[in-house]
C-alpha positions as CSV (number, residue, x, y, z in Angstrom):
1,X,-33.5,-52.4,277.2
2,X,-35.0,-53.6,280.5
3,X,-31.9,-52.4,282.4
4,X,-32.2,-49.0,280.9
5,X,-35.9,-48.9,281.7
6,X,-35.3,-49.9,285.4
7,X,-32.6,-47.2,285.7
8,X,-34.7,-44.5,284.1
9,X,-37.7,-45.3,286.3
10,X,-35.7,-45.4,289.5
11,X,-34.1,-42.1,288.7
12,X,-37.4,-40.5,287.6
13,X,-39.0,-41.6,290.9
14,X,-36.1,-40.3,292.9
15,X,-36.1,-36.8,291.3
16,X,-39.9,-36.3,291.1
17,X,-40.6,-37.6,294.6
18,X,-37.7,-35.9,296.4
19,X,-37.7,-32.6,294.4
20,X,-41.1,-31.9,292.9
21,X,-41.8,-28.6,291.3
22,X,-45.6,-29.3,291.7
23,X,-48.0,-31.9,292.9
24,X,-51.3,-32.6,291.3
25,X,-54.2,-35.0,291.8
26,X,-54.0,-38.3,289.9
27,X,-56.8,-40.9,289.2
28,X,-55.3,-42.8,292.2
29,X,-53.2,-40.8,294.6
30,X,-51.1,-37.8,293.5
31,X,-48.8,-37.0,290.6
32,X,-45.4,-35.6,291.5
33,X,-44.1,-33.4,288.8
34,X,-40.6,-32.1,288.2
35,X,-39.7,-29.8,285.3
36,X,-36.6,-27.9,284.2
37,X,-35.5,-26.8,280.7
38,X,-34.1,-30.3,279.8
39,X,-36.7,-32.7,281.2
40,X,-40.3,-33.0,282.4
41,X,-41.3,-35.8,284.8
42,X,-44.6,-37.1,286.0
43,X,-44.6,-39.9,288.7
44,X,-47.4,-41.4,290.7
45,X,-46.9,-41.6,294.4
46,X,-48.5,-45.0,294.6
47,X,-46.0,-47.8,295.3
48,X,-46.4,-50.7,292.9
49,X,-48.3,-48.6,290.4
50,X,-46.4,-48.2,287.1
51,X,-47.5,-44.7,286.2
52,X,-44.7,-42.6,284.7
53,X,-44.2,-39.9,282.1
54,X,-41.0,-38.4,280.9
55,X,-40.6,-35.7,278.2
56,X,-37.4,-34.3,276.6
57,X,-37.2,-31.1,274.5
58,X,-37.9,-31.5,270.8
59,X,-37.9,-28.8,268.2
60,X,-38.7,-25.2,269.3
61,X,-41.1,-25.2,272.2
62,X,-42.3,-28.8,271.7
63,X,-41.6,-31.7,274.0
64,X,-41.2,-35.4,272.9
65,X,-42.4,-38.2,275.0
66,X,-39.5,-40.5,275.8
67,X,-41.2,-42.7,278.5
68,X,-44.9,-43.3,279.0
69,X,-46.2,-46.0,281.2
70,X,-49.8,-45.8,282.2
71,X,-51.8,-48.5,284.1
72,X,-55.0,-47.0,282.5
73,X,-54.0,-48.2,279.0
74,X,-54.5,-51.6,277.4
75,X,-51.5,-53.9,277.8
76,X,-50.2,-51.9,280.7
77,X,-47.6,-54.5,281.9
78,X,-45.0,-52.7,279.7
79,X,-44.4,-49.0,278.9
80,X,-46.4,-47.7,275.9
81,X,-43.3,-45.6,274.9
82,X,-39.7,-46.0,275.9
83,X,-37.0,-44.3,273.9
84,X,-33.5,-44.6,275.6
85,X,-31.3,-41.6,275.1
86,X,-29.2,-38.8,276.6
87,X,-32.0,-38.0,279.0
88,X,-31.1,-41.1,281.1
89,X,-27.6,-39.8,282.2
90,X,-29.1,-36.4,282.8
91,X,-31.7,-38.0,285.1
92,X,-29.0,-40.0,286.8
93,X,-27.1,-36.8,287.6
94,X,-30.2,-35.2,289.0
95,X,-31.1,-38.2,291.1
96,X,-27.7,-38.1,292.8
97,X,-28.5,-34.6,294.2
98,X,-29.7,-34.8,297.8
99,X,-30.6,-31.1,298.2
100,X,-32.8,-28.9,296.1
101,X,-30.0,-26.3,295.9
102,X,-27.6,-28.9,294.4
103,X,-30.2,-30.2,292.0
104,X,-30.9,-26.7,290.7
105,X,-27.2,-26.1,290.3
106,X,-26.7,-29.4,288.5
107,X,-29.7,-28.7,286.1
108,X,-28.4,-25.2,285.4
109,X,-24.7,-26.3,284.7
110,X,-25.3,-29.6,282.9
111,X,-23.0,-30.1,280.0
112,X,-23.9,-33.3,278.1
113,X,-20.5,-33.5,276.3
114,X,-18.6,-33.2,279.6
115,X,-20.6,-36.0,281.3
116,X,-20.9,-38.3,278.3
117,X,-19.2,-41.5,279.0
118,X,-18.5,-41.0,282.7
119,X,-20.8,-43.9,283.4
120,X,-21.7,-46.3,280.6
121,X,-24.5,-48.2,282.3
122,X,-26.6,-47.9,279.2
123,X,-23.9,-49.8,277.2
124,X,-22.3,-52.4,279.3
125,X,-22.3,-51.3,282.9
126,X,-18.6,-50.6,282.8
127,X,-17.4,-47.8,285.2
128,X,-14.9,-45.3,283.9
129,X,-11.6,-44.8,285.8
130,X,-11.1,-41.9,288.2
131,X,-9.4,-39.7,285.5
132,X,-12.5,-40.3,283.3
133,X,-10.6,-42.3,280.6
134,X,-12.2,-45.5,279.4
135,X,-11.1,-48.7,281.0
136,X,-8.6,-50.8,278.9
137,X,-10.0,-53.1,276.3
138,X,-10.2,-56.8,277.3
């Protein structure tokens, strides 16, 4: 779980800080926000301050919190909410985009079934082969 958390936080920081859709004042510093139809991110710009929020679509127009880590809550050395899921590979794909145009294209054309299993870092860190078939069993 710690590896998934580190991956999710790293990708959330990359996407929100490099490609924010808006910036708002936070209790300390600023919040960088990124939003598309599949994910909402809130990341503090303060280095070393664990202040993150990630939401994924739920039923209808609702959003479910999948990562919440606030330094302003009791016991803030760990996230208050962390639910690993399909949002982590999506965030990984967005974080790989180095331009806003590519990020917008990736967000618009994301197909979770097509990308499922290309990287299995959440499972065992094994990389798929170039033709996208699973590596042979050991």
